[in-house]
Every structure is written in C-alpha cells, then in structure tokens.
A tleap script that builds the chain and sets N, CA, C and O, in Angstrom:
source leaprc.protein.ff14SB
mol = sequence {
  NMET THR ILE HIE ASP ASP HIE ARG ASP VAL
  VAL ALA ARG ILE ALA GLN GLY ARG LEU ASP
  THR GLU SER GLU ALA ALA LEU GLN VAL GLY
  LEU ARG VAL VAL PRO PRO MET THR VAL ALA
  VAL GLY VAL GLN ALA ARG PRO ALA ARG THR
  VAL THR ASP ALA ASP LEU ASP GLU ARG ARG
  THR ARG PRO ARG GLY GLU CALA
}
set mol.1.N position { -43.200 -254.637 71.108 }
set mol.1.CA position { -41.994 -253.883 71.329 }
set mol.1.C position { -40.880 -254.509 70.506 }
set mol.1.O position { -40.726 -255.731 70.495 }
set mol.2.N position { -40.124 -253.706 69.835 }
set mol.2.CA position { -38.983 -254.173 69.061 }
set mol.2.C position { -37.713 -253.820 69.810 }
set mol.2.O position { -37.524 -252.678 70.228 }
set mol.3.N position { -36.848 -254.802 69.978 }
set mol.3.CA position { -35.567 -254.574 70.629 }
set mol.3.C position { -34.492 -254.719 69.565 }
set mol.3.O position { -34.428 -255.733 68.871 }
set mol.4.N position { -33.651 -253.705 69.439 }
set mol.4.CA position { -32.582 -253.746 68.454 }
set mol.4.C position { -31.597 -254.857 68.801 }
set mol.4.O position { -31.432 -255.204 69.970 }
set mol.5.N position { -30.949 -255.411 67.788 }
set mol.5.CA position { -30.034 -256.527 67.986 }
set mol.5.C position { -28.951 -256.231 69.017 }
set mol.5.O position { -28.596 -257.104 69.810 }
set mol.6.N position { -28.422 -255.005 69.015 }
set mol.6.CA position { -27.355 -254.693 69.960 }
set mol.6.C position { -27.859 -254.591 71.402 }
set mol.6.O position { -27.054 -254.567 72.333 }
set mol.7.N position { -29.175 -254.531 71.596 }
set mol.7.CA position { -29.742 -254.481 72.947 }
set mol.7.C position { -30.129 -255.864 73.450 }
set mol.7.O position { -30.309 -256.049 74.653 }
set mol.8.N position { -30.261 -256.834 72.558 }
set mol.8.CA position { -30.737 -258.163 72.960 }
set mol.8.C position { -29.857 -258.791 74.039 }
set mol.8.O position { -30.369 -259.389 74.985 }
set mol.9.N position { -28.538 -258.660 73.903 }
set mol.9.CA position { -27.633 -259.259 74.883 }
set mol.9.C position { -27.837 -258.650 76.257 }
set mol.9.O position { -27.875 -259.362 77.260 }
set mol.10.N position { -27.967 -257.327 76.302 }
set mol.10.CA position { -28.144 -256.654 77.590 }
set mol.10.C position { -29.482 -257.024 78.204 }
set mol.10.O position { -29.567 -257.265 79.408 }
set mol.11.N position { -30.531 -257.072 77.388 }
set mol.11.CA position { -31.854 -257.437 77.899 }
set mol.11.C position { -31.824 -258.872 78.424 }
set mol.11.O position { -32.417 -259.162 79.463 }
set mol.12.N position { -31.143 -259.766 77.716 }
set mol.12.CA position { -31.019 -261.152 78.185 }
set mol.12.C position { -30.264 -261.207 79.505 }
set mol.12.O position { -30.631 -261.972 80.397 }
set mol.13.N position { -29.212 -260.401 79.640 }
set mol.13.CA position { -28.450 -260.383 80.887 }
set mol.13.C position { -29.282 -259.802 82.029 }
set mol.13.O position { -29.144 -260.230 83.175 }
set mol.14.N position { -30.142 -258.832 81.724 }
set mol.14.CA position { -31.044 -258.299 82.760 }
set mol.14.C position { -31.942 -259.422 83.253 }
set mol.14.O position { -32.089 -259.626 84.458 }
set mol.15.N position { -32.541 -260.149 82.317 }
set mol.15.CA position { -33.477 -261.220 82.668 }
set mol.15.C position { -32.782 -262.315 83.481 }
set mol.15.O position { -33.399 -262.925 84.355 }
set mol.16.N position { -31.530 -262.560 83.202 }
set mol.16.CA position { -30.792 -263.613 83.904 }
set mol.16.C position { -30.110 -263.096 85.168 }
set mol.16.O position { -29.494 -263.870 85.900 }
set mol.17.N position { -30.216 -261.792 85.429 }
set mol.17.CA position { -29.610 -261.211 86.617 }
set mol.17.C position { -28.092 -261.162 86.552 }
set mol.17.O position { -27.434 -261.193 87.592 }
set mol.18.N position { -27.520 -261.085 85.354 }
set mol.18.CA position { -26.071 -261.127 85.187 }
set mol.18.C position { -25.431 -259.749 85.116 }
set mol.18.O position { -24.209 -259.659 84.995 }
set mol.19.N position { -26.197 -258.687 85.185 }
set mol.19.CA position { -25.595 -257.352 85.213 }
set mol.19.C position { -25.355 -256.949 86.659 }
set mol.19.O position { -26.060 -257.395 87.564 }
set mol.20.N position { -24.355 -256.103 86.867 }
set mol.20.CA position { -24.018 -255.679 88.226 }
set mol.20.C position { -25.130 -254.852 88.847 }
set mol.20.O position { -25.476 -255.041 90.013 }
set mol.21.N position { -25.693 -253.931 88.065 }
set mol.21.CA position { -26.743 -253.068 88.593 }
set mol.21.C position { -27.782 -252.802 87.516 }
set mol.21.O position { -27.518 -252.945 86.323 }
set mol.22.N position { -28.955 -252.416 87.961 }
set mol.22.CA position { -29.995 -252.018 87.013 }
set mol.22.C position { -29.598 -250.738 86.291 }
set mol.22.O position { -29.971 -250.535 85.136 }
set mol.23.N position { -28.843 -249.871 86.965 }
set mol.23.CA position { -28.393 -248.628 86.334 }
set mol.23.C position { -27.464 -248.911 85.166 }
set mol.23.O position { -27.545 -248.253 84.129 }
set mol.24.N position { -26.573 -249.898 85.334 }
set mol.24.CA position { -25.678 -250.275 84.246 }
set mol.24.C position { -26.493 -250.739 83.049 }
set mol.24.O position { -26.183 -250.391 81.910 }
set mol.25.N position { -27.528 -251.520 83.303 }
set mol.25.CA position { -28.377 -252.009 82.220 }
set mol.25.C position { -29.061 -250.845 81.523 }
set mol.25.O position { -29.123 -250.805 80.295 }
set mol.26.N position { -29.577 -249.891 82.302 }
set mol.26.CA position { -30.280 -248.752 81.715 }
set mol.26.C position { -29.349 -247.930 80.839 }
set mol.26.O position { -29.747 -247.463 79.771 }
set mol.27.N position { -28.114 -247.751 81.283 }
set mol.27.CA position { -27.157 -246.982 80.496 }
set mol.27.C position { -26.790 -247.704 79.203 }
set mol.27.O position { -26.681 -247.078 78.149 }
set mol.28.N position { -26.599 -249.025 79.284 }
set mol.28.CA position { -26.188 -249.783 78.108 }
set mol.28.C position { -27.313 -249.899 77.090 }
set mol.28.O position { -27.078 -249.809 75.885 }
set mol.29.N position { -28.522 -250.096 77.568 }
set mol.29.CA position { -29.650 -250.310 76.664 }
set mol.29.C position { -30.275 -248.995 76.241 }
set mol.29.O position { -30.847 -248.906 75.154 }
set mol.30.N position { -30.175 -247.980 77.074 }
set mol.30.CA position { -30.820 -246.713 76.763 }
set mol.30.C position { -32.290 -246.735 77.107 }
set mol.30.O position { -33.063 -245.931 76.585 }
set mol.31.N position { -32.688 -247.645 77.979 }
set mol.31.CA position { -34.073 -247.736 78.437 }
set mol.31.C position { -34.097 -247.443 79.931 }
set mol.31.O position { -33.073 -247.514 80.611 }
set mol.32.N position { -35.267 -247.117 80.422 }
set mol.32.CA position { -35.439 -246.903 81.852 }
set mol.32.C position { -35.758 -248.253 82.479 }
set mol.32.O position { -36.654 -248.955 82.012 }
set mol.33.N position { -35.040 -248.621 83.522 }
set mol.33.CA position { -35.253 -249.908 84.184 }
set mol.33.C position { -35.925 -249.643 85.523 }
set mol.33.O position { -35.442 -248.849 86.329 }
set mol.34.N position { -37.043 -250.317 85.746 }
set mol.34.CA position { -37.835 -250.114 86.950 }
set mol.34.C position { -37.816 -251.409 87.761 }
set mol.34.O position { -38.149 -252.466 87.226 }
set mol.35.N position { -37.437 -251.353 89.030 }
set mol.35.CA position { -37.417 -252.568 89.840 }
set mol.35.C position { -38.808 -253.180 89.906 }
set mol.35.O position { -39.767 -252.411 89.845 }
set mol.36.N position { -39.011 -254.465 90.023 }
set mol.36.CA position { -37.953 -255.453 90.022 }
set mol.36.C position { -37.654 -255.948 88.600 }
set mol.36.O position { -38.405 -256.756 88.054 }
set mol.37.N position { -36.591 -255.477 88.020 }
set mol.37.CA position { -36.070 -255.940 86.735 }
set mol.37.C position { -37.101 -255.859 85.608 }
set mol.37.O position { -37.170 -256.753 84.764 }
set mol.38.N position { -37.882 -254.817 85.592 }
set mol.38.CA position { -38.859 -254.609 84.533 }
set mol.38.C position { -38.313 -253.547 83.592 }
set mol.38.O position { -37.993 -252.444 84.034 }
set mol.39.N position { -38.203 -253.848 82.331 }
set mol.39.CA position { -37.732 -252.868 81.369 }
set mol.39.C position { -38.938 -252.054 80.915 }
set mol.39.O position { -39.858 -252.585 80.294 }
set mol.40.N position { -38.924 -250.773 81.228 }
set mol.40.CA position { -40.056 -249.914 80.913 }
set mol.40.C position { -39.791 -249.157 79.625 }
set mol.40.O position { -38.756 -248.506 79.484 }
set mol.41.N position { -40.718 -249.241 78.690 }
set mol.41.CA position { -40.581 -248.516 77.431 }
set mol.41.C position { -41.851 -247.737 77.138 }
set mol.41.O position { -42.225 -247.547 75.981 }
set mol.42.N position { -42.500 -247.295 78.183 }
set mol.42.CA position { -43.696 -246.483 78.009 }
set mol.42.C position { -44.972 -247.286 77.855 }
set mol.42.O position { -46.003 -246.733 77.471 }
set mol.43.N position { -44.927 -248.573 78.144 }
set mol.43.CA position { -46.127 -249.398 78.108 }
set mol.43.C position { -46.225 -250.154 79.416 }
set mol.43.O position { -45.212 -250.439 80.055 }
set mol.44.N position { -47.425 -250.473 79.808 }
set mol.44.CA position { -47.649 -251.225 81.030 }
set mol.44.C position { -47.506 -252.705 80.727 }
set mol.44.O position { -48.202 -253.232 79.858 }
set mol.45.N position { -46.614 -253.378 81.432 }
set mol.45.CA position { -46.438 -254.816 81.223 }
set mol.45.C position { -47.633 -255.550 81.828 }
set mol.45.O position { -48.085 -255.234 82.928 }
set mol.46.N position { -48.124 -256.519 81.096 }
set mol.46.CA position { -49.247 -257.335 81.568 }
set mol.46.C position { -48.893 -258.797 81.423 }
set mol.46.O position { -48.150 -259.167 80.514 }
set mol.47.N position { -49.410 -259.635 82.304 }
set mol.47.CA position { -49.157 -261.062 82.141 }
set mol.47.C position { -49.761 -261.553 80.818 }
set mol.47.O position { -50.788 -261.048 80.366 }
set mol.48.N position { -49.119 -262.523 80.224 }
set mol.48.CA position { -49.632 -263.082 78.973 }
set mol.48.C position { -50.968 -263.761 79.231 }
set mol.48.O position { -51.169 -264.386 80.273 }
set mol.49.N position { -51.862 -263.636 78.292 }
set mol.49.CA position { -53.176 -264.272 78.405 }
set mol.49.C position { -53.207 -265.447 77.439 }
set mol.49.O position { -52.874 -265.313 76.261 }
set mol.50.N position { -53.606 -266.581 77.951 }
set mol.50.CA position { -53.686 -267.770 77.113 }
set mol.50.C position { -54.956 -267.707 76.284 }
set mol.50.O position { -56.045 -267.508 76.823 }
set mol.51.N position { -54.823 -267.875 74.990 }
set mol.51.CA position { -55.978 -267.892 74.095 }
set mol.51.C position { -56.438 -269.339 73.978 }
set mol.51.O position { -55.661 -270.228 73.628 }
set mol.52.N position { -57.698 -269.556 74.274 }
set mol.52.CA position { -58.238 -270.912 74.230 }
set mol.52.C position { -58.915 -271.164 72.886 }
set mol.52.O position { -59.143 -270.237 72.109 }
set mol.53.N position { -59.232 -272.424 72.626 }
set mol.53.CA position { -59.962 -272.778 71.409 }
set mol.53.C position { -61.315 -272.075 71.366 }
set mol.53.O position { -61.779 -271.676 70.298 }
set mol.54.N position { -61.945 -271.924 72.529 }
set mol.54.CA position { -63.243 -271.239 72.583 }
set mol.54.C position { -63.099 -269.776 72.143 }
set mol.54.O position { -63.959 -269.244 71.441 }
set mol.55.N position { -62.008 -269.137 72.563 }
set mol.55.CA position { -61.762 -267.756 72.141 }
set mol.55.C position { -61.637 -267.671 70.625 }
set mol.55.O position { -62.214 -266.788 69.990 }
set mol.56.N position { -60.875 -268.600 70.055 }
set mol.56.CA position { -60.680 -268.595 68.606 }
set mol.56.C position { -61.993 -268.849 67.879 }
set mol.56.O position { -62.280 -268.198 66.874 }
set mol.57.N position { -62.797 -269.792 68.379 }
set mol.57.CA position { -64.098 -270.078 67.762 }
set mol.57.C position { -64.998 -268.844 67.808 }
set mol.57.O position { -65.688 -268.535 66.837 }
set mol.58.N position { -64.985 -268.142 68.944 }
set mol.58.CA position { -65.799 -266.940 69.083 }
set mol.58.C position { -65.367 -265.877 68.075 }
set mol.58.O position { -66.207 -265.201 67.482 }
set mol.59.N position { -64.086 -265.736 67.887 }
set mol.59.CA position { -63.583 -264.735 66.938 }
set mol.59.C position { -63.932 -265.096 65.503 }
set mol.59.O position { -64.186 -264.218 64.679 }
set mol.60.N position { -63.944 -266.383 65.210 }
set mol.60.CA position { -64.270 -266.814 63.849 }
set mol.60.C position { -65.746 -266.601 63.517 }
set mol.60.O position { -66.095 -266.310 62.373 }
set mol.61.N position { -66.608 -266.747 64.523 }
set mol.61.CA position { -68.047 -266.665 64.268 }
set mol.61.C position { -68.615 -265.268 64.486 }
set mol.61.O position { -69.739 -264.993 64.068 }
set mol.62.N position { -67.860 -264.379 65.133 }
set mol.62.CA position { -68.330 -263.020 65.405 }
set mol.62.C position { -68.356 -262.223 64.099 }
set mol.62.O position { -67.389 -262.251 63.337 }
set mol.63.N position { -69.447 -261.520 63.841 }
set mol.63.CA position { -69.505 -260.681 62.640 }
set mol.63.C position { -68.419 -259.610 62.674 }
set mol.63.O position { -68.059 -259.117 63.743 }
set mol.64.N position { -67.910 -259.258 61.519 }
set mol.64.CA position { -66.870 -258.228 61.444 }
set mol.64.C position { -67.381 -256.909 62.012 }
set mol.64.O position { -68.550 -256.552 61.863 }
set mol.65.N position { -66.476 -256.207 62.660 }
set mol.65.CA position { -66.824 -254.905 63.198 }
set mol.65.C position { -67.288 -254.945 64.636 }
set mol.65.O position { -67.370 -253.901 65.282 }
set mol.66.N position { -67.596 -256.125 65.158 }
set mol.66.CA position { -67.997 -256.228 66.562 }
set mol.66.C position { -66.773 -256.484 67.416 }
set mol.66.O position { -65.871 -257.223 67.019 }
set mol.67.N position { -66.743 -255.880 68.575 }
set mol.67.CA position { -65.593 -256.060 69.477 }
set mol.67.C position { -65.789 -257.256 70.367 }
set mol.67.O position { -64.925 -257.561 71.189 }
savepdb mol mol.pdb
quit
C-alpha cells in the first residue's frame, strides 16, 4: 500500500491515537477507518510473518515455477 506524503501525518496520528475521532481521520485521509483503528483500503490486514533462514534456503533451492 502506498500512502501519499500528505496522508502520512494523519496516519501516524491515527496510530498514536492523537486524533479526536476515527471519523475525523477518515475525512482527512480520504480512507475508510474501521475500529479498532484499522485503516481499510480494500485489503485484509494480516499479521507480519517472520521469514526464517530455512524459508530463504527453501526458496533458493526450489526449481523455478514451483509454488
């Protein structure tokens, strides 16, 4: 997801809880804000997955074209 420079401040304030309301954030950013403080842009947010050395080794040795 790309956030325009003029939206970065508002998104940072959302994350820090410094805006008065989620509605104010949605109006300023032009995005739909879904409680609890999740900025929705048409994608499902997922927790970050840690890539391990084993994952990288598997990707290096897997023949091209295999998933």
